[in-house]
RODO-2510 file (C-alpha; in nm, 4 decimals, decimal comma):
residues 530
     n   res          X          Y          Z
     1     x     7,8838    12,9627    11,5774
     2     x     8,1138    12,7369    11,3725
     3     x     8,3879    12,5325    11,5474
     4     x     8,6931    12,7233    11,4518
     5     x     9,0168    12,5137    11,3860
     6     x     9,3506    12,6686    11,4643
     7     x     9,4921    12,7472    11,1264
     8     x     9,8485    12,6632    11,1828
     9     x    10,0958    12,6072    11,4702
    10     x    10,1950    12,9404    11,6204
    11     x    10,5656    12,8447    11,5724
    12     x    10,5575    12,9417    11,2088
    13     x    10,4813    13,3120    11,3067
    14     x    10,8095    13,5048    11,3240
    15     x    10,9049    13,6837    11,6473
    16     x    11,2498    13,8000    11,7586
    17     x    11,4872    14,0956    11,7989
    18     x    11,7435    14,1805    11,5561
    19     x    12,0944    14,0317    11,6057
    20     x    12,3657    14,2682    11,7250
    21     x    12,5492    14,4649    11,4580
    22     x    12,8402    14,2432    11,3535
    23     x    13,1859    14,3688    11,2368
    24     x    13,1583    14,4251    10,8808
    25     x    12,7917    14,5054    10,8907
    26     x    12,6139    14,8223    10,7948
    27     x    12,5069    15,0246    11,0970
    28     x    12,2483    15,2311    10,9359
    29     x    12,1687    15,1174    10,5920
    30     x    11,9802    15,3458    10,3614
    31     x    11,6562    15,1554    10,2444
    32     x    11,3970    15,2618     9,9973
    33     x    11,0327    15,1401    10,0045
    34     x    10,7968    15,1194     9,7112
    35     x    10,5344    14,8812     9,5546
    36     x    10,2053    14,8404     9,3845
    37     x     9,9662    14,5841     9,5274
    38     x     9,6461    14,4621     9,3703
    39     x     9,4898    14,1334     9,2931
    40     x     9,3405    14,1466     8,9332
    41     x     9,0935    13,9248     8,7749
    42     x     9,1329    13,9073     8,3967
    43     x     8,7910    13,7536     8,3774
    44     x     8,6175    14,0754     8,5124
    45     x     8,5280    14,3521     8,2902
    46     x     8,6234    14,5932     8,5650
    47     x     8,9336    14,8041     8,4969
    48     x     9,1252    14,9374     8,7934
    49     x     9,2229    15,3022     8,7241
    50     x     9,3577    15,5858     8,9385
    51     x     9,0496    15,5783     9,1577
    52     x     9,1030    15,2283     9,2645
    53     x     9,4313    15,2891     9,4391
    54     x     9,5186    15,4493     9,7746
    55     x     9,8620    15,5977     9,7442
    56     x    10,0872    15,6571    10,0288
    57     x    10,4077    15,8523    10,0310
    58     x    10,6662    15,9760    10,2817
    59     x    10,5723    15,9666    10,6401
    60     x    10,2228    15,8581    10,5671
    61     x    10,3643    15,5516    10,4077
    62     x    10,6042    15,4950    10,7203
    63     x    10,2968    15,5308    10,9372
    64     x    10,1179    15,2617    10,7449
    65     x    10,3659    14,9980    10,8660
    66     x    10,3015    14,9717    11,2440
    67     x    10,6312    14,8079    11,3134
    68     x    10,8251    15,1015    11,1603
    69     x    10,6988    15,3681    11,4095
    70     x    10,9532    15,5988    11,5592
    71     x    11,1450    15,4197    11,8408
    72     x    11,0685    15,0733    11,7144
    73     x    11,3753    14,8573    11,6627
    74     x    11,3337    14,8105    11,2935
    75     x    11,2640    15,1771    11,2322
    76     x    11,5730    15,2873    11,4228
    77     x    11,7984    15,0226    11,2490
    78     x    11,7993    15,2030    10,9065
    79     x    11,7660    15,5246    10,7305
    80     x    11,4249    15,4707    10,5661
    81     x    11,3320    15,6526    10,2423
    82     x    10,9596    15,5995    10,1705
    83     x    10,8806    15,6505     9,7983
    84     x    10,5263    15,5493     9,7071
    85     x    10,3159    15,2296     9,7761
    86     x     9,9816    15,2114     9,5903
    87     x     9,7429    14,9621     9,7214
    88     x     9,3970    14,8671     9,5885
    89     x     9,1013    14,6572     9,6637
    90     x     9,1181    14,3525     9,4302
    91     x     8,9488    14,4249     9,1049
    92     x     8,9852    14,3952     8,7171
    93     x     9,3168    14,4429     8,5356
    94     x     9,4898    14,7710     8,5883
    95     x     9,4675    15,0514     8,3347
    96     x     9,7886    15,0812     8,1441
    97     x     9,8003    15,4502     8,2077
    98     x     9,7634    15,4078     8,5805
    99     x    10,0361    15,1379     8,5858
   100     x    10,2671    15,3573     8,3699
   101     x    10,2176    15,6598     8,6104
   102     x    10,2793    15,4605     8,9219
   103     x    10,5867    15,2902     8,7755
   104     x    10,7321    15,6077     8,6475
   105     x    10,6927    15,7638     8,9909
   106     x    10,8676    15,4710     9,1739
   107     x    11,1481    15,4840     8,9157
   108     x    11,1831    15,8645     8,9369
   109     x    11,1948    15,8370     9,3178
   110     x    11,4880    15,5802     9,2986
   111     x    11,6606    15,8102     9,0574
   112     x    11,6272    16,1144     9,2621
   113     x    11,6516    15,9872     9,6192
   114     x    11,8871    15,6935     9,5684
   115     x    12,1315    15,5349     9,5924
   116     x    12,0227    15,2691     9,8432
   117     x    12,1960    14,9944    10,0371
   118     x    11,8627    14,8015    10,0184
   119     x    11,5138    14,8293     9,8913
   120     x    11,1772    14,6843    10,0263
   121     x    10,9643    14,5859     9,7389
   122     x    10,6155    14,5534     9,8971
   123     x    10,3761    14,4110     9,6384
   124     x    10,0840    14,1612     9,6172
   125     x    10,1991    13,9545     9,3276
   126     x     9,8682    13,9115     9,1333
   127     x     9,8514    14,2435     8,9560
   128     x     9,7500    14,2144     8,5988
   129     x     9,7835    14,5099     8,3567
   130     x     9,5834    14,5340     8,0442
   131     x     9,8045    14,4114     7,7621
   132     x    10,0688    14,2549     7,9845
   133     x    10,1431    13,8965     8,1004
   134     x    10,3655    13,9571     8,4056
   135     x    10,3246    14,3012     8,5523
   136     x    10,5315    14,2349     8,8738
   137     x    10,8021    14,0932     8,6698
   138     x    10,8005    14,4019     8,4446
   139     x    10,7969    14,6385     8,7449
   140     x    11,0593    14,4382     8,9320
   141     x    11,2940    14,4433     8,6475
   142     x    11,2613    14,8201     8,5917
   143     x    11,3132    14,8813     8,9587
   144     x    11,6253    14,6620     8,9606
   145     x    11,7591    14,8252     8,6578
   146     x    11,7188    15,1800     8,8244
   147     x    11,8588    15,0605     9,1628
   148     x    12,1634    14,8920     9,0121
   149     x    12,3128    14,5600     9,0840
   150     x    12,4547    14,6519     9,4218
   151     x    12,1192    14,7169     9,6093
   152     x    11,9877    14,4428     9,8127
   153     x    11,6119    14,3848     9,7399
   154     x    11,3654    14,2167     9,9747
   155     x    11,0253    14,1361     9,8233
   156     x    10,7099    14,0699    10,0433
   157     x    10,3908    13,9192     9,8826
   158     x    10,0508    13,7699     9,9358
   159     x    10,0417    13,3966     9,9098
   160     x     9,7893    13,4341     9,6210
   161     x    10,0599    13,6047     9,4225
   162     x    10,2582    13,4519     9,1419
   163     x    10,6409    13,4078     9,1284
   164     x    10,7839    13,4136     8,7769
   165     x    11,1523    13,3670     8,7156
   166     x    11,1680    13,7360     8,6265
   167     x    11,0396    13,8386     8,9701
   168     x    11,2692    13,5937     9,1367
   169     x    11,5774    13,7193     8,9695
   170     x    11,5312    14,0808     9,0769
   171     x    11,4837    13,9763     9,4439
   172     x    11,7473    13,8710     9,6839
   173     x    11,4837    13,7731     9,9503
   174     x    11,1327    13,6943     9,8645
   175     x    10,8626    13,5774    10,0882
   176     x    10,4789    13,5571    10,1415
   177     x    10,1944    13,4981    10,3968
   178     x    10,1575    13,1659    10,5489
   179     x     9,7942    13,1879    10,6553
   180     x     9,4703    13,2108    10,4568
   181     x     9,2768    13,4061    10,5706
   182     x     9,5804    13,6363    10,5931
   183     x     9,5935    13,6888    10,9700
   184     x     9,9807    13,7022    10,9378
   185     x     9,9907    13,9770    10,6747
   186     x    10,1666    14,2279    10,8987
   187     x    10,3784    13,9653    11,0426
   188     x    10,5045    13,8611    10,6926
   189     x    10,5999    14,2262    10,6031
   190     x    10,7775    14,2610    10,9275
   191     x    10,9697    13,9272    10,8660
   192     x    11,0714    14,0474    10,5224
   193     x    11,2116    14,3626    10,6744
   194     x    11,3776    14,1795    10,9553
   195     x    11,5538    13,9398    10,7299
   196     x    11,6791    14,2080    10,5052
   197     x    11,8286    14,4003    10,7965
   198     x    11,9758    14,0884    10,9248
   199     x    12,1637    14,0423    10,6044
   200     x    12,2840    14,4004    10,6056
   201     x    12,3768    14,4065    10,9705
   202     x    12,5658    14,0688    10,9516
   203     x    12,9365    14,0079    10,9125
   204     x    12,9194    14,0250    10,5415
   205     x    12,6757    14,3171    10,5314
   206     x    12,9166    14,5562    10,3413
   207     x    13,0341    14,2744    10,1072
   208     x    12,7839    14,2868     9,8234
   209     x    12,8248    13,9373     9,6897
   210     x    12,8630    13,7690    10,0289
   211     x    12,5531    13,9040    10,1799
   212     x    12,3302    13,7573     9,8910
   213     x    12,1654    13,4235     9,9684
   214     x    12,0977    13,1298     9,7492
   215     x    11,7471    13,1117     9,6178
   216     x    11,5870    12,7699     9,5383
   217     x    11,2665    12,8164     9,3279
   218     x    11,0322    12,6117     9,1370
   219     x    10,6832    12,6443     9,0101
   220     x    10,4342    12,3588     9,0934
   221     x    10,1862    12,3021     8,8062
   222     x     9,8752    12,3324     9,0318
   223     x     9,6244    12,6290     9,0214
   224     x     9,3433    12,6329     9,2706
   225     x     9,1245    12,9017     9,4126
   226     x     9,1912    13,0361     9,7619
   227     x     8,8716    12,8730     9,8886
   228     x     9,0176    12,5409     9,8348
   229     x     9,3529    12,6319     9,9810
   230     x     9,2609    12,7812    10,3233
   231     x     9,5114    12,6968    10,5955
   232     x     9,2174    12,6416    10,8237
   233     x     9,1698    12,2963    10,6791
   234     x     9,3682    12,0184    10,5215
   235     x     9,5742    11,9647    10,3243
   236     x     9,6898    12,3255    10,3328
   237     x     9,7061    12,3307    10,7058
   238     x     9,9790    12,0621    10,7147
   239     x    10,1381    12,1937    10,4021
   240     x    10,1929    12,5332    10,5564
   241     x    10,2916    12,3967    10,9003
   242     x    10,5921    12,2472    10,7105
   243     x    10,7144    12,5853    10,5947
   244     x    10,8635    12,6841    10,9378
   245     x    11,0207    12,3346    10,9648
   246     x    11,2045    12,4020    10,6365
   247     x    11,2952    12,7536    10,7553
   248     x    11,4417    12,6071    11,0704
   249     x    11,6982    12,3872    10,8688
   250     x    12,0593    12,4842    10,9099
   251     x    12,1663    12,7173    10,6292
   252     x    11,8046    12,8396    10,5550
   253     x    11,6840    13,2017    10,6084
   254     x    11,3197    13,1664    10,4856
   255     x    11,0761    12,9368    10,3095
   256     x    10,7450    13,0200    10,1367
   257     x    10,4761    12,8564     9,9318
   258     x    10,2674    13,0510     9,6866
   259     x     9,9193    12,9155     9,5884
   260     x     9,9179    13,1447     9,2941
   261     x     9,6174    13,3517     9,1489
   262     x     9,3492    13,1499     8,9785
   263     x     9,1542    13,4226     8,8041
   264     x     9,4099    13,5560     8,5784
   265     x     9,4991    13,3861     8,2501
   266     x     9,8639    13,4140     8,2377
   267     x    10,1476    13,1696     8,2054
   268     x    10,3018    13,2642     8,5458
   269     x     9,9788    13,1653     8,7226
   270     x    10,0575    12,8465     8,9323
   271     x    10,1839    12,7460     9,2623
   272     x    10,5517    12,8154     9,3508
   273     x    10,8049    12,7610     9,6253
   274     x    11,1005    12,9558     9,7147
   275     x    11,3450    12,8749     9,9884
   276     x    11,6426    13,1167    10,0540
   277     x    11,9665    13,0602    10,2592
   278     x    12,3421    13,0336    10,2711
   279     x    12,3506    12,6476    10,2080
   280     x    12,2754    12,5707     9,8501
   281     x    12,1999    12,2115     9,9095
   282     x    11,9774    12,2881    10,2090
   283     x    11,7606    12,5383    10,0169
   284     x    11,7223    12,3006     9,7211
   285     x    11,6250    12,0151     9,9434
   286     x    11,3754    12,2338    10,1351
   287     x    11,2170    12,3710     9,8258
   288     x    11,1806    12,0385     9,6498
   289     x    11,0380    11,8839     9,9732
   290     x    10,7562    12,1529     9,9968
   291     x    10,6936    12,1338     9,6210
   292     x    10,6587    11,7671     9,6210
   293     x    10,4297    11,7680     9,9044
   294     x    10,2069    12,0267     9,7476
   295     x    10,1910    11,8293     9,4145
   296     x    10,1143    11,5037     9,5972
   297     x     9,8244    11,6705     9,7662
   298     x     9,6701    11,8299     9,4623
   299     x     9,3648    11,5941     9,4595
   300     x     9,2970    11,6434     9,8358
   301     x     9,2105    12,0149     9,8225
   302     x     8,8501    12,0834     9,8841
   303     x     8,6368    12,3798     9,9465
   304     x     8,6731    12,5383    10,2939
   305     x     8,2819    12,4951    10,3365
   306     x     8,0192    12,2958    10,1517
   307     x     8,0272    12,4467     9,8014
   308     x     7,6708    12,4272     9,6343
   309     x     7,4749    12,6093     9,3791
   310     x     7,2945    12,9066     9,5422
   311     x     6,9566    12,7452     9,5477
   312     x     7,0884    12,4479     9,7287
   313     x     7,2824    12,6738     9,9756
   314     x     6,9583    12,8599    10,0564
   315     x     6,7620    12,5419    10,0935
   316     x     7,0157    12,4458    10,3659
   317     x     6,9992    12,7937    10,5239
   318     x     6,6181    12,8018    10,5381
   319     x     6,5796    12,4308    10,6347
   320     x     6,3729    12,3747    10,9555
   321     x     6,6055    12,3919    11,2598
   322     x     6,8959    12,5419    11,0629
   323     x     7,1214    12,7470    11,3005
   324     x     7,0967    13,1234    11,2963
   325     x     7,2563    13,3312    11,1551
   326     x     7,3378    13,1246    10,8517
   327     x     7,6060    13,2702    10,6194
   328     x     7,6001    13,2130    10,2385
   329     x     7,8987    13,3188    10,0408
   330     x     7,8167    13,4996     9,7142
   331     x     8,1604    13,3810     9,5910
   332     x     8,1615    13,4396     9,2229
   333     x     8,1645    13,8198     9,2533
   334     x     8,3751    13,8403     9,5608
   335     x     8,5472    14,1986     9,5351
   336     x     8,8293    14,0820     9,7657
   337     x     8,9328    13,8270     9,5054
   338     x     8,8963    14,0503     9,1950
   339     x     8,5197    14,0411     9,1203
   340     x     8,3617    14,3596     9,0086
   341     x     8,1238    14,3689     9,2981
   342     x     7,8051    14,4643     9,1032
   343     x     7,6899    14,1348     8,9579
   344     x     7,3286    14,1409     9,0781
   345     x     7,2193    13,7861     8,9941
   346     x     7,2270    13,6598     9,3471
   347     x     7,0090    13,9490     9,4708
   348     x     6,7646    13,8713     9,2112
   349     x     6,7511    13,5141     9,3319
   350     x     6,6935    13,6306     9,6914
   351     x     6,4223    13,8656     9,5843
   352     x     6,2268    13,5908     9,4232
   353     x     6,2642    13,3329     9,6957
   354     x     5,9299    13,2832     9,8551
   355     x     6,0596    13,2803    10,2166
   356     x     6,2117    13,6164    10,1740
   357     x     5,9494    13,7586     9,9448
   358     x     5,6659    13,7164    10,2041
   359     x     5,9000    13,8499    10,4890
   360     x     5,8728    13,5111    10,6800
   361     x     6,2506    13,4918    10,6808
   362     x     6,5050    13,7692    10,6652
   363     x     6,8287    13,7975    10,4674
   364     x     7,0848    14,0792    10,4357
   365     x     7,2763    14,0836    10,0981
   366     x     7,6182    14,2659    10,1120
   367     x     7,6485    14,4193     9,8609
   368     x     7,6165    14,5854     9,5186
   369     x     7,7745    14,9103     9,4278
   370     x     7,5706    15,1366     9,2142
   371     x     7,6042    15,5197     9,2584
   372     x     7,2965    15,6080     9,0763
   373     x     7,0723    15,3758     9,2765
   374     x     7,2263    15,5229     9,5975
   375     x     7,1407    15,8661     9,4760
   376     x     6,7870    15,7623     9,4049
   377     x     6,7702    15,6371     9,7719
   378     x     6,9059    15,9583     9,9129
   379     x     6,6506    16,1365     9,7136
   380     x     6,3682    15,9376     9,8472
   381     x     6,4994    15,9568    10,2038
   382     x     6,4655    15,6996    10,4844
   383     x     6,1190    15,5581    10,4829
   384     x     6,0661    15,6505    10,1191
   385     x     5,9658    15,4068     9,8595
   386     x     6,1873    15,3371     9,5623
   387     x     6,1731    15,1580     9,2359
   388     x     6,5302    15,0713     9,1218
   389     x     6,7290    14,8754     8,8698
   390     x     7,0355    14,7831     9,0577
   391     x     7,3816    14,6718     8,9565
   392     x     7,5372    14,5298     8,6511
   393     x     7,6811    14,8628     8,5425
   394     x     8,0282    14,6958     8,5159
   395     x     7,9697    14,3208     8,5122
   396     x     7,6293    14,2434     8,3508
   397     x     7,6642    13,8814     8,4575
   398     x     7,3714    13,6415     8,3630
   399     x     7,0925    13,8781     8,4741
   400     x     7,1862    14,2411     8,4020
   401     x     7,0384    14,4981     8,6372
   402     x     6,7787    14,3580     8,8898
   403     x     6,4572    14,5345     8,9623
   404     x     6,4278    14,6220     9,3375
   405     x     6,1138    14,7780     9,4755
   406     x     6,1026    14,8538     9,8490
   407     x     6,1440    15,0932    10,1321
   408     x     6,4667    15,2955    10,2039
   409     x     6,5650    15,1406    10,5411
   410     x     6,8718    15,3468    10,6111
   411     x     7,1190    15,5934    10,4591
   412     x     7,4835    15,6119    10,5868
   413     x     7,7311    15,8655    10,4496
   414     x     8,1023    15,9079    10,4848
   415     x     8,2387    15,5554    10,4562
   416     x     8,6017    15,5813    10,3365
   417     x     8,5656    15,2991    10,0955
   418     x     8,1848    15,2802    10,0076
   419     x     8,1027    15,6457    10,0200
   420     x     7,7282    15,6852    10,0823
   421     x     7,5500    15,3499    10,1551
   422     x     7,1905    15,2728    10,1390
   423     x     6,9778    14,9736    10,2533
   424     x     6,6521    14,8946    10,0778
   425     x     6,4067    14,6556    10,2398
   426     x     6,1882    14,4553    10,0158
   427     x     5,9892    14,1870    10,1997
   428     x     6,2470    14,0130    10,4260
   429     x     6,5440    14,1204    10,1941
   430     x     6,7698    14,3838    10,3156
   431     x     6,9784    14,4882    10,0148
   432     x     7,2830    14,6909    10,0793
   433     x     7,3779    14,9282     9,7936
   434     x     7,7010    15,1256     9,8103
   435     x     7,8222    15,4269     9,6163
   436     x     8,1605    15,2550     9,5501
   437     x     8,2948    14,9151     9,5859
   438     x     8,3463    14,7823     9,9305
   439     x     8,4116    14,4383    10,0958
   440     x     8,2010    14,3480    10,4043
   441     x     8,4292    14,1636    10,6326
   442     x     8,3444    14,2971    10,9844
   443     x     8,0286    14,3223    11,2062
   444     x     8,0624    14,6979    11,2160
   445     x     8,0218    14,7034    10,8404
   446     x     7,6738    14,5912    10,9010
   447     x     7,5946    14,7744    11,2307
   448     x     7,6890    15,1046    11,1009
   449     x     7,3963    15,0637    10,8547
   450     x     7,1488    14,9839    11,1539
   451     x     7,1624    14,6144    11,0598
   452     x     7,2444    14,3487    11,3332
   453     x     7,3687    14,0515    11,1301
   454     x     7,3136    13,8418    11,4450
   455     x     6,9430    13,9026    11,4199
   456     x     6,9177    13,7933    11,0552
   457     x     6,8180    13,4440    10,9436
   458     x     7,0648    13,4541    10,6648
   459     x     7,3586    13,6685    10,5865
   460     x     7,4627    13,6598    10,2167
   461     x     7,8085    13,8286    10,1516
   462     x     8,0133    13,8651     9,8409
   463     x     8,3041    13,6762     9,9712
   464     x     8,4700    13,3301     9,9414
   465     x     8,6157    13,1895    10,2654
   466     x     8,5008    13,3931    10,5720
   467     x     8,7200    13,6568    10,7218
   468     x     8,7595    13,5958    11,1046
   469     x     8,4611    13,8060    11,2205
   470     x     8,2129    13,6460    10,9729
   471     x     8,3582    13,3017    11,0581
   472     x     8,2916    13,3718    11,4282
   473     x     7,9367    13,5077    11,3354
   474     x     7,8347    13,2007    11,1208
   475     x     7,6196    12,9346    11,2966
   476     x     7,6046    12,7678    10,9672
   477     x     7,7771    12,8308    10,6344
   478     x     7,7573    12,7375    10,2712
   479     x     7,9765    12,8654     9,9881
   480     x     7,7392    12,9636     9,7172
   481     x     7,8626    12,8851     9,3715
   482     x     7,7490    13,2043     9,1877
   483     x     7,8613    13,3653     8,8606
   484     x     8,1154    13,6404     8,8370
   485     x     8,4672    13,7323     8,7477
   486     x     8,5991    13,5048     9,0295
   487     x     8,3752    13,2146     8,9547
   488     x     8,4924    12,9036     9,1770
   489     x     8,4299    12,6784     8,8819
   490     x     8,7648    12,7559     8,7093
   491     x     8,7084    12,5222     8,4229
   492     x     8,4134    12,7094     8,2918
   493     x     8,6000    13,0468     8,2907
   494     x     8,7936    12,9574     7,9647
   495     x     9,1672    13,0035     8,0617
   496     x     9,3815    12,9896     7,7346
   497     x     9,7247    13,1063     7,8348
   498     x     9,8224    12,8990     8,1278
   499     x    10,1527    12,7028     8,1145
   500     x    10,1045    12,3462     7,9754
   501     x    10,0141    12,0780     8,2306
   502     x     9,8643    12,2867     8,4997
   503     x     9,6277    12,0887     8,7348
   504     x     9,3273    12,0683     8,7183
   505     x     9,3096    12,2321     8,3660
   506     x     9,5288    11,9566     8,2139
   507     x     9,2970    11,6826     8,3399
   508     x     9,4100    11,3191     8,3615
   509     x     9,6574    11,3701     8,0840
   510     x     9,8763    11,5977     8,2900
   511     x    10,2367    11,4687     8,2934
   512     x    10,4246    11,4215     8,6160
   513     x    10,6480    11,7231     8,6700
   514     x    11,0054    11,6923     8,7456
   515     x    10,9847    11,9372     9,0360
   516     x    11,3593    12,0187     9,0370
   517     x    11,4491    12,3439     9,2033
   518     x    11,6531    12,6015     9,0252
   519     x    11,9199    12,7428     9,2716
   520     x    12,0532    13,0808     9,1890
   521     x    12,1989    13,3913     9,3306
   522     x    12,3421    13,7204     9,2113
   523     x    12,7098    13,7512     9,2052
   524     x    12,9089    14,0431     9,0539
   525     x    12,5860    14,1840     8,9259
   526     x    12,4855    13,8763     8,7242
   527     x    12,2419    13,5741     8,8175
   528     x    12,4337    13,2599     8,8611
   529     x    12,2651    12,9132     8,8759
   530     x    12,4165    12,6420     9,0837
***
């Protein structure tokens, strides 16, 4: 296996009970919960409609948050009013009708079930909607207007989200993950809720203006893919290790660095820093320190693994003496970054590779979604012979559908994400075809299909950096540079709407940014800058 590196010092992971209720605090604040969470590539032809979202409401939504179970400290500290939280696998931009429906339900819920002392806005931060440039800013502004100026809002996000000024201004607290891969995702949500409750339960909890912290915000004109900013390696490892150091400063509540989302073409897409607290000088100093460190490191970011064209990645994987299993990332069509998940170019390359074609080496490819191809496999049955044209129903990519002739190795029904799944064996290639889009992050994703990834020579997965179980599996690893809606070669995607001067798009002509934080907070219902 690879030699894993501890991604960050454990001191940055929040732990701790709530402080006792202070005189002047709110003993049982009424708190609403809502949000929409998706990462949307504007370079993917996929459109995320109603079918893309899992929608949770009421007690089902409460049960989704494991730290809000009955009897848990945070659950018992408030009167929770769960409205709706819609969450989707990353994909293409959201259908405007789907967005309008979910937005209307959130606003109607606030109108009917409010008023609230506070509101937890649980989002991703990289949602694009067809025809819009700042979907979360639009949603946040509408939520704030419906809530009114007096409701305290805590926003939790993915570090690959974007923080526009519009989103900042509707949030009293705003934070994001500190680890990539996101092993602290649930911890971050818990921290956002904990800090919100601390403000409400504190001595100024019932004083609307006094409980609101200062926010120091600035955007850093750098936009890089997540595969270059993993906290497993430098410089992100050291940059994110500095976040809890800033958080520990006197007068600071929370600190966060957002990498931003590289596969959307919008002005808000760039790195950002927000530090919140009661000392305006401290939050400004902390934010500018983190932003300067990020900017100064911009040339030091490298891919988390050797990033090579697919042919060269396979050369390394098939070299004499290469360790087994060897993982190759099919990174350009990664569905967990926003790729459509049905670009079939890589599968075509695997099928024509002599070492796989003659069966002397084995490779599993995960995966392509194609409901019609799956239906043909089901019709043929396990052991049956099929002649298919697979993939490219959504994203044609450079190859279109790929011809696949082989034997149906397995058929598995009932997966909550993928639906029915089939595996077709052609020579040494085991091609996984799913009825619906699905990421393959866990060993069980393979073994449930009667495939042992440990026994394969090569495991080729539509992913960028490896999630923990795949990272543990990999004896060797190359990040294959493949085509798709989340192509790792950002400069060939054709961004046209980014803010001026964003690295690396601006090249050597990029001007040195001022990197001066804007410090603001809401007082008497209005945003004041300090």
